[in-house]
N, CA, C and O atoms as a GROMACS GRO file, in nm:
protein
  256
    1MET      N    1   0.116   1.399  -0.287
    1MET     CA    2   0.046   1.276  -0.257
    1MET      C    3   0.073   1.176  -0.368
    1MET      O    4   0.075   1.212  -0.486
    2ASN      N    5   0.092   1.052  -0.333
    2ASN     CA    6   0.112   0.944  -0.429
    2ASN      C    7  -0.006   0.850  -0.418
    2ASN      O    8  -0.008   0.758  -0.337
    3LEU      N    9  -0.106   0.875  -0.502
    3LEU     CA   10  -0.228   0.796  -0.500
    3LEU      C   11  -0.218   0.680  -0.598
    3LEU      O   12  -0.163   0.695  -0.708
    4LEU      N   13  -0.270   0.566  -0.558
    4LEU     CA   14  -0.272   0.447  -0.643
    4LEU      C   15  -0.414   0.395  -0.649
    4LEU      O   16  -0.478   0.373  -0.546
    5SER      N   17  -0.463   0.377  -0.770
    5SER     CA   18  -0.596   0.320  -0.789
    5SER      C   19  -0.583   0.169  -0.795
    5SER      O   20  -0.508   0.116  -0.877
    6LEU      N   21  -0.654   0.099  -0.708
    6LEU     CA   22  -0.649  -0.047  -0.705
    6LEU      C   23  -0.748  -0.104  -0.806
    6LEU      O   24  -0.844  -0.037  -0.844
    7PRO      N   25  -0.726  -0.228  -0.849
    7PRO     CA   26  -0.817  -0.290  -0.947
    7PRO      C   27  -0.963  -0.293  -0.903
    7PRO      O   28  -1.052  -0.293  -0.988
    8ASP      N   29  -0.990  -0.295  -0.772
    8ASP     CA   30  -1.129  -0.299  -0.726
    8ASP      C   31  -1.190  -0.160  -0.709
    8ASP      O   32  -1.302  -0.147  -0.661
    9GLY      N   33  -1.117  -0.056  -0.749
    9GLY     CA   34  -1.169   0.080  -0.745
    9GLY      C   35  -1.127   0.161  -0.624
    9GLY      O   36  -1.147   0.283  -0.622
   10ARG      N   37  -1.069   0.096  -0.523
   10ARG     CA   38  -1.022   0.172  -0.406
   10ARG      C   39  -0.900   0.255  -0.446
   10ARG      O   40  -0.825   0.218  -0.536
   11ILE      N   41  -0.881   0.365  -0.377
   11ILE     CA   42  -0.765   0.450  -0.399
   11ILE      C   43  -0.689   0.457  -0.267
   11ILE      O   44  -0.747   0.485  -0.162
   12VAL      N   45  -0.559   0.430  -0.273
   12VAL     CA   46  -0.476   0.436  -0.153
   12VAL      C   47  -0.368   0.541  -0.172
   12VAL      O   48  -0.323   0.568  -0.283
   13ASN      N   49  -0.326   0.601  -0.062
   13ASN     CA   50  -0.220   0.700  -0.062
   13ASN      C   51  -0.092   0.630  -0.018
   13ASN      O   52  -0.080   0.588   0.098
   14LEU      N   53   0.004   0.617  -0.109
   14LEU     CA   54   0.127   0.545  -0.078
   14LEU      C   55   0.216   0.621   0.020
   14LEU      O   56   0.313   0.564   0.071
   15GLU      N   57   0.185   0.747   0.047
   15GLU     CA   58   0.262   0.822   0.147
   15GLU      C   59   0.244   0.759   0.286
   15GLU      O   60   0.330   0.777   0.372
   16HIS      N   61   0.135   0.687   0.309
   16HIS     CA   62   0.108   0.625   0.439
   16HIS      C   63   0.152   0.478   0.444
   16HIS      O   64   0.124   0.409   0.542
   17LEU      N   65   0.219   0.432   0.340
   17LEU     CA   66   0.266   0.293   0.335
   17LEU      C   67   0.382   0.277   0.432
   17LEU      O   68   0.481   0.350   0.424
   18THR      N   69   0.371   0.180   0.524
   18THR     CA   70   0.480   0.156   0.618
   18THR      C   71   0.572   0.045   0.570
   18THR      O   72   0.693   0.054   0.586
   19TYR      N   73   0.515  -0.060   0.510
   19TYR     CA   74   0.597  -0.162   0.445
   19TYR      C   75   0.512  -0.249   0.355
   19TYR      O   76   0.390  -0.254   0.365
   20ALA      N   77   0.583  -0.317   0.265
   20ALA     CA   78   0.517  -0.407   0.169
   20ALA      C   79   0.592  -0.539   0.171
   20ALA      O   80   0.713  -0.543   0.190
   21GLU      N   81   0.519  -0.647   0.152
   21GLU     CA   82   0.582  -0.779   0.149
   21GLU      C   83   0.511  -0.867   0.047
   21GLU      O   84   0.392  -0.852   0.022
   22ARG      N   85   0.587  -0.960  -0.010
   22ARG     CA   86   0.530  -1.057  -0.102
   22ARG      C   87   0.489  -1.180  -0.023
   22ARG      O   88   0.565  -1.231   0.059
   23MET      N   89   0.368  -1.226  -0.050
   23MET     CA   90   0.318  -1.349   0.012
   23MET      C   91   0.253  -1.431  -0.099
   23MET      O   92   0.137  -1.410  -0.134
   24GLY      N   93   0.330  -1.524  -0.153
   24GLY     CA   94   0.278  -1.605  -0.264
   24GLY      C   95   0.251  -1.518  -0.384
   24GLY      O   96   0.338  -1.444  -0.430
   25GLU      N   97   0.129  -1.526  -0.435
   25GLU     CA   98   0.096  -1.447  -0.554
   25GLU      C   99   0.041  -1.308  -0.519
   25GLU      O  100  -0.009  -1.238  -0.606
   26TYR      N  101   0.050  -1.269  -0.392
   26TYR     CA  102  -0.002  -1.140  -0.348
   26TYR      C  103   0.109  -1.048  -0.300
   26TYR      O  104   0.213  -1.093  -0.252
   27LEU      N  105   0.085  -0.920  -0.313
   27LEU     CA  106   0.166  -0.817  -0.251
   27LEU      C  107   0.081  -0.762  -0.137
   27LEU      O  108  -0.032  -0.717  -0.160
   28VAL      N  109   0.134  -0.764  -0.016
   28VAL     CA  110   0.059  -0.718   0.101
   28VAL      C  111   0.115  -0.582   0.142
   28VAL      O  112   0.234  -0.569   0.170
   29LEU      N  113   0.026  -0.482   0.144
   29LEU     CA  114   0.065  -0.346   0.179
   29LEU      C  115   0.016  -0.314   0.319
   29LEU      O  116  -0.101  -0.336   0.351
   30HIS      N  117   0.103  -0.262   0.401
   30HIS     CA  118   0.068  -0.223   0.538
   30HIS      C  119   0.075  -0.071   0.547
   30HIS      O  120   0.178  -0.011   0.515
   31PHE      N  121  -0.034  -0.010   0.589
   31PHE     CA  122  -0.043   0.135   0.597
   31PHE      C  123  -0.056   0.180   0.741
   31PHE      O  124  -0.117   0.112   0.824
   32SER      N  125   0.004   0.296   0.770
   32SER     CA  126  -0.014   0.355   0.903
   32SER      C  127  -0.153   0.413   0.912
   32SER      O  128  -0.208   0.462   0.813
   33GLY      N  129  -0.208   0.406   1.030
   33GLY     CA  130  -0.342   0.463   1.051
   33GLY      C  131  -0.331   0.601   1.110
   33GLY      O  132  -0.225   0.664   1.104
   34GLY      N  133  -0.440   0.648   1.167
   34GLY     CA  134  -0.438   0.776   1.237
   34GLY      C  135  -0.351   0.765   1.361
   34GLY      O  136  -0.315   0.655   1.402
   35GLY      N  137  -0.320   0.877   1.419
   35GLY     CA  138  -0.239   0.877   1.540
   35GLY      C  139  -0.311   0.811   1.656
   35GLY      O  140  -0.430   0.781   1.647
   36ALA      N  141  -0.240   0.788   1.762
   36ALA     CA  142  -0.299   0.722   1.879
   36ALA      C  143  -0.419   0.801   1.931
   36ALA      O  144  -0.515   0.743   1.980
   37SER      N  145  -0.411   0.935   1.920
   37SER     CA  146  -0.523   1.016   1.968
   37SER      C  147  -0.648   0.995   1.884
   37SER      O  148  -0.760   1.019   1.930
   38GLU      N  149  -0.630   0.949   1.758
   38GLU     CA  150  -0.743   0.924   1.670
   38GLU      C  151  -0.789   0.780   1.677
   38GLU      O  152  -0.890   0.743   1.616
   39GLY      N  153  -0.718   0.698   1.751
   39GLY     CA  154  -0.754   0.558   1.763
   39GLY      C  155  -0.722   0.476   1.640
   39GLY      O  156  -0.777   0.367   1.622
   40GLY      N  157  -0.634   0.527   1.554
   40GLY     CA  158  -0.602   0.456   1.429
   40GLY      C  159  -0.513   0.336   1.454
   40GLY      O  160  -0.423   0.341   1.538
   41THR      N  161  -0.538   0.230   1.382
   41THR     CA  162  -0.456   0.110   1.397
   41THR      C  163  -0.390   0.071   1.267
   41THR      O  164  -0.316  -0.027   1.264
   42GLY      N  165  -0.414   0.144   1.158
   42GLY     CA  166  -0.355   0.109   1.030
   42GLY      C  167  -0.444   0.013   0.954
   42GLY      O  168  -0.549  -0.029   1.003
   43SER      N  169  -0.399  -0.021   0.835
   43SER     CA  170  -0.477  -0.114   0.754
   43SER      C  171  -0.384  -0.196   0.667
   43SER      O  172  -0.267  -0.162   0.647
   44VAL      N  173  -0.437  -0.305   0.616
   44VAL     CA  174  -0.362  -0.397   0.531
   44VAL      C  175  -0.443  -0.416   0.403
   44VAL      O  176  -0.564  -0.438   0.407
   45VAL      N  177  -0.374  -0.408   0.290
   45VAL     CA  178  -0.438  -0.429   0.160
   45VAL      C  179  -0.360  -0.537   0.086
   45VAL      O  180  -0.237  -0.530   0.078
   46ARG      N  181  -0.431  -0.635   0.033
   46ARG     CA  182  -0.366  -0.739  -0.048
   46ARG      C  183  -0.394  -0.711  -0.195
   46ARG      O  184  -0.509  -0.689  -0.234
   47LEU      N  185  -0.288  -0.713  -0.276
   47LEU     CA  186  -0.299  -0.695  -0.421
   47LEU      C  187  -0.248  -0.820  -0.488
   47LEU      O  188  -0.144  -0.873  -0.450
   48LYS      N  189  -0.318  -0.867  -0.587
   48LYS     CA  190  -0.266  -0.977  -0.667
   48LYS      C  191  -0.153  -0.920  -0.752
   48LYS      O  192  -0.163  -0.809  -0.802
   49GLN      N  193  -0.044  -0.997  -0.767
   49GLN     CA  194   0.068  -0.949  -0.847
   49GLN      C  195   0.017  -0.907  -0.984
   49GLN      O  196  -0.057  -0.982  -1.048
   50GLY      N  197   0.055  -0.792  -1.029
   50GLY     CA  198   0.010  -0.739  -1.157
   50GLY      C  199   0.043  -0.592  -1.165
   50GLY      O  200   0.139  -0.546  -1.103
   51GLU      N  201  -0.035  -0.518  -1.241
   51GLU     CA  202  -0.006  -0.377  -1.264
   51GLU      C  203  -0.004  -0.294  -1.136
   51GLU      O  204   0.087  -0.213  -1.117
   52GLY      N  205  -0.100  -0.313  -1.049
   52GLY     CA  206  -0.100  -0.237  -0.924
   52GLY      C  207   0.024  -0.264  -0.841
   52GLY      O  208   0.083  -0.172  -0.785
   53ALA      N  209   0.064  -0.390  -0.834
   53ALA     CA  210   0.183  -0.427  -0.758
   53ALA      C  211   0.308  -0.366  -0.821
   53ALA      O  212   0.398  -0.322  -0.750
   54ARG      N  213   0.314  -0.364  -0.954
   54ARG     CA  214   0.430  -0.303  -1.020
   54ARG      C  215   0.440  -0.154  -0.988
   54ARG      O  216   0.550  -0.102  -0.969
   55ARG      N  217   0.327  -0.086  -0.983
   55ARG     CA  218   0.329   0.057  -0.949
   55ARG      C  219   0.379   0.080  -0.807
   55ARG      O  220   0.450   0.176  -0.780
   56VAL      N  221   0.342  -0.009  -0.716
   56VAL     CA  222   0.390   0.004  -0.578
   56VAL      C  223   0.541  -0.016  -0.573
   56VAL      O  224   0.611   0.062  -0.509
   57TRP      N  225   0.593  -0.120  -0.640
   57TRP     CA  226   0.738  -0.145  -0.639
   57TRP      C  227   0.813  -0.029  -0.704
   57TRP      O  228   0.921   0.007  -0.658
   58THR      N  229   0.757   0.030  -0.810
   58THR     CA  230   0.819   0.145  -0.874
   58THR      C  231   0.827   0.263  -0.778
   58THR      O  232   0.929   0.331  -0.770
   59TYR      N  233   0.719   0.285  -0.705
   59TYR     CA  234   0.716   0.393  -0.605
   59TYR      C  235   0.822   0.368  -0.497
   59TYR      O  236   0.897   0.459  -0.462
   60LEU      N  237   0.830   0.246  -0.447
   60LEU     CA  238   0.926   0.214  -0.342
   60LEU      C  239   1.069   0.228  -0.391
   60LEU      O  240   1.156   0.275  -0.317
   61ALA      N  241   1.095   0.188  -0.515
   61ALA     CA  242   1.230   0.200  -0.571
   61ALA      C  243   1.273   0.346  -0.578
   61ALA      O  244   1.390   0.378  -0.558
   62GLY      N  245   1.179   0.434  -0.606
   62GLY     CA  246   1.209   0.576  -0.612
   62GLY      C  247   1.236   0.638  -0.476
   62GLY      O  248   1.301   0.742  -0.468
   63LYS      N  249   1.188   0.576  -0.368
   63LYS     CA  250   1.208   0.627  -0.232
   63LYS      C  251   1.342   0.586  -0.174
   63LYS      O  252   1.389   0.646  -0.077
   64CYS      N  253   1.405   0.483  -0.232
   64CYS     CA  254   1.532   0.433  -0.177
   64CYS      C  255   1.651   0.508  -0.232
   64CYS      O  256   1.765   0.478  -0.196
   0.00000   0.00000   0.00000
């Protein structure tokens, strides 16, 4: 598991990250939700550019 602690105290699992995009001063993370049988629709988290965003980019660079 690749867990990331966000500045507001939330913890996200980067294994469920489907894509990330830069929007101005924010990094927007899109996560897959539960399967269709669970009614999951995914979630979106916005991070202000900074340490949390750098950790996400480092994780993504390692996956490529």
